[in-house]
C-alpha positions as a Markdown table, in Angstrom:
| # | Residue | x | y | z |
|---|---|---|---|---|
| 1 | Unk | -13.1 | 40.0 | -16.0 |
| 2 | Unk | -11.7 | 43.2 | -15.0 |
| 3 | Unk | -12.9 | 46.5 | -16.4 |
| 4 | Unk | -9.6 | 48.5 | -16.7 |
| 5 | Unk | -8.4 | 50.9 | -19.3 |
| 6 | Unk | -5.0 | 49.1 | -19.4 |
| 7 | Unk | -6.6 | 45.8 | -20.5 |
| 8 | Unk | -8.4 | 44.8 | -23.7 |
| 9 | Unk | -10.2 | 41.5 | -24.1 |
| 10 | Unk | -10.0 | 40.2 | -27.7 |
| 11 | Unk | -13.0 | 38.0 | -28.6 |
| 12 | Unk | -14.1 | 35.9 | -31.5 |
| 13 | Unk | -17.3 | 36.5 | -33.5 |
| 14 | Unk | -19.3 | 34.7 | -30.8 |
| 15 | Unk | -17.9 | 36.9 | -28.0 |
| 16 | Unk | -15.6 | 34.2 | -26.5 |
| 17 | Unk | -12.4 | 35.6 | -25.1 |
| 18 | Unk | -9.5 | 34.6 | -27.3 |
| 19 | Unk | -6.7 | 36.7 | -25.8 |
| 20 | Unk | -6.0 | 39.6 | -23.5 |
| 21 | Unk | -4.0 | 42.7 | -24.6 |
| 22 | Unk | -2.1 | 44.7 | -22.0 |
| 23 | Unk | -0.9 | 48.2 | -22.4 |
| 24 | Unk | 2.9 | 48.6 | -22.3 |
| 25 | Unk | 2.6 | 50.3 | -18.9 |
| 26 | Unk | 0.8 | 47.3 | -17.4 |
| 27 | Unk | 3.1 | 44.8 | -19.2 |
| 28 | Unk | 6.2 | 46.5 | -17.6 |
| 29 | Unk | 4.6 | 45.9 | -14.1 |
| 30 | Unk | 3.5 | 42.3 | -14.8 |
| 31 | Unk | 6.5 | 41.0 | -16.9 |
| 32 | Unk | 9.0 | 40.6 | -14.0 |
| 33 | Unk | 6.4 | 38.7 | -12.0 |
| 34 | Unk | 5.5 | 36.2 | -14.7 |
| 35 | Unk | 8.8 | 36.1 | -16.6 |
| 36 | Unk | 10.0 | 32.8 | -15.0 |
| 37 | Unk | 6.6 | 31.2 | -15.7 |
| 38 | Unk | 6.7 | 32.2 | -19.3 |
| 39 | Unk | 10.2 | 30.8 | -19.8 |
| 40 | Unk | 9.2 | 27.5 | -18.2 |
| 41 | Unk | 6.2 | 27.1 | -20.5 |
| 42 | Unk | 8.0 | 28.3 | -23.6 |
| 43 | Unk | 10.3 | 25.2 | -23.8 |
| 44 | Unk | 9.7 | 23.7 | -27.2 |
| 45 | Unk | 8.5 | 20.1 | -27.5 |
| 46 | Unk | 11.0 | 17.7 | -29.0 |
| 47 | Unk | 10.9 | 17.4 | -32.7 |
| 48 | Unk | 9.9 | 13.9 | -34.0 |
| 49 | Unk | 9.6 | 12.4 | -37.4 |
| 50 | Unk | 6.1 | 12.4 | -38.8 |
| 51 | Unk | 4.9 | 9.4 | -40.8 |
| 52 | Unk | 3.5 | 11.2 | -43.8 |
| 53 | Unk | 6.8 | 12.4 | -45.3 |
| 54 | Unk | 8.3 | 8.9 | -44.7 |
| 55 | Unk | 5.5 | 7.3 | -46.8 |
| 56 | Unk | 6.1 | 9.8 | -49.5 |
| 57 | Unk | 9.8 | 9.2 | -49.4 |
| 58 | Unk | 9.2 | 5.4 | -49.7 |
| 59 | Unk | 7.1 | 6.1 | -52.8 |
| 60 | Unk | 9.9 | 8.2 | -54.3 |
| 61 | Unk | 12.4 | 5.3 | -53.7 |
| 62 | Unk | 10.0 | 2.8 | -55.3 |
| 63 | Unk | 9.9 | 4.9 | -58.5 |
| 64 | Unk | 13.5 | 6.2 | -58.4 |
| 65 | Unk | 14.6 | 6.4 | -62.0 |
| 66 | Unk | 17.2 | 9.1 | -61.9 |
| 67 | Unk | 20.6 | 8.5 | -63.5 |
| 68 | Unk | 22.4 | 8.3 | -60.1 |
| 69 | Unk | 21.9 | 6.3 | -56.9 |
| 70 | Unk | 20.1 | 7.8 | -54.0 |
| 71 | Unk | 22.4 | 9.2 | -51.3 |
| 72 | Unk | 20.9 | 9.5 | -47.7 |
| 73 | Unk | 23.6 | 12.1 | -46.7 |
| 74 | Unk | 22.3 | 15.4 | -45.5 |
| 75 | Unk | 24.4 | 18.5 | -44.5 |
| 76 | Unk | 23.4 | 21.8 | -43.1 |
| 77 | Unk | 25.2 | 24.6 | -44.8 |
| 78 | Unk | 24.3 | 27.0 | -42.0 |
| 79 | Unk | 25.6 | 25.3 | -38.8 |
| 80 | Unk | 27.6 | 22.5 | -40.3 |
| 81 | Unk | 25.6 | 19.6 | -38.9 |
| 82 | Unk | 25.8 | 16.5 | -41.2 |
| 83 | Unk | 25.0 | 12.9 | -41.4 |
| 84 | Unk | 25.9 | 10.1 | -43.8 |
| 85 | Unk | 22.4 | 8.6 | -43.5 |
| 86 | Unk | 19.6 | 10.6 | -42.1 |
| 87 | Unk | 17.5 | 7.5 | -41.8 |
| 88 | Unk | 19.9 | 5.5 | -39.6 |
| 89 | Unk | 21.7 | 8.2 | -37.6 |
| 90 | Unk | 20.7 | 7.6 | -33.9 |
| 91 | Unk | 21.1 | 11.3 | -33.1 |
| 92 | Unk | 18.6 | 12.2 | -35.8 |
| 93 | Unk | 20.1 | 15.6 | -36.6 |
| 94 | Unk | 17.6 | 16.1 | -39.5 |
| 95 | Unk | 13.9 | 15.5 | -39.8 |
| 96 | Unk | 12.2 | 14.8 | -43.1 |
| 97 | Unk | 9.4 | 17.4 | -43.3 |
| 98 | Unk | 8.3 | 16.9 | -46.9 |
| 99 | Unk | 8.9 | 14.5 | -49.8 |
| 100 | Unk | 7.3 | 14.0 | -53.1 |
| 101 | Unk | 7.5 | 11.5 | -56.0 |
| 102 | Unk | 8.9 | 14.3 | -58.2 |
| 103 | Unk | 12.2 | 14.3 | -56.3 |
| 104 | Unk | 11.9 | 17.0 | -53.7 |
| 105 | Unk | 13.1 | 16.2 | -50.1 |
| 106 | Unk | 12.8 | 18.8 | -47.4 |
| 107 | Unk | 14.7 | 18.4 | -44.1 |
| 108 | Unk | 14.7 | 20.4 | -40.9 |
| 109 | Unk | 18.1 | 20.8 | -39.1 |
| 110 | Unk | 17.4 | 20.2 | -35.4 |
| 111 | Unk | 20.5 | 22.1 | -34.4 |
| 112 | Unk | 19.7 | 25.5 | -35.9 |
| 113 | Unk | 16.2 | 25.2 | -37.6 |
| 114 | Unk | 17.5 | 25.6 | -41.1 |
| 115 | Unk | 15.3 | 24.1 | -43.9 |
| 116 | Unk | 17.3 | 22.1 | -46.4 |
| 117 | Unk | 15.8 | 21.3 | -49.8 |
| 118 | Unk | 17.2 | 18.5 | -51.9 |
| 119 | Unk | 15.9 | 18.8 | -55.4 |
| 120 | Unk | 16.5 | 15.6 | -57.3 |
| 121 | Unk | 16.6 | 16.1 | -61.1 |
| 122 | Unk | 17.2 | 13.5 | -63.8 |
| 123 | Unk | 21.0 | 13.7 | -63.8 |
| 124 | Unk | 21.9 | 15.8 | -60.6 |
| 125 | Unk | 20.7 | 17.0 | -57.3 |
| 126 | Unk | 20.6 | 20.7 | -56.3 |
| 127 | Unk | 20.6 | 21.8 | -52.6 |
| 128 | Unk | 19.0 | 25.0 | -51.3 |
| 129 | Unk | 18.4 | 26.2 | -47.8 |
| 130 | Unk | 16.6 | 28.8 | -45.8 |
| 131 | Unk | 17.8 | 29.9 | -42.3 |
| 132 | Unk | 15.3 | 30.8 | -39.7 |
| 133 | Unk | 14.8 | 34.5 | -39.1 |
| 134 | Unk | 15.5 | 35.9 | -35.7 |
């Protein structure tokens, strides 16, 4: 460890180093040298469908008693991505992130990161969405 006024070591309760804080002055010196490395390691891992929401979706389908048939179509009101069947689309533009037996299905648009909520009620479905900030 360096003892330098431009560096601060952030530790947990046991004294283990959790992070290092740099002053703005030092960051401006270091950033050009490590920028490429940061970009290379910042690549997001591919999004994959988790099993938990699928099991909850299967339960919802088993007990489906709404006054209309289930439609697997999903559309993103933010970027326009859409699919007639999120389960069978080989491109998998949407990932089911949450489902419950009460009729809520939550999808993530892989194109733009928008969250799409399908709220299934007794006689209709309402769709809401939240776009990512930034």
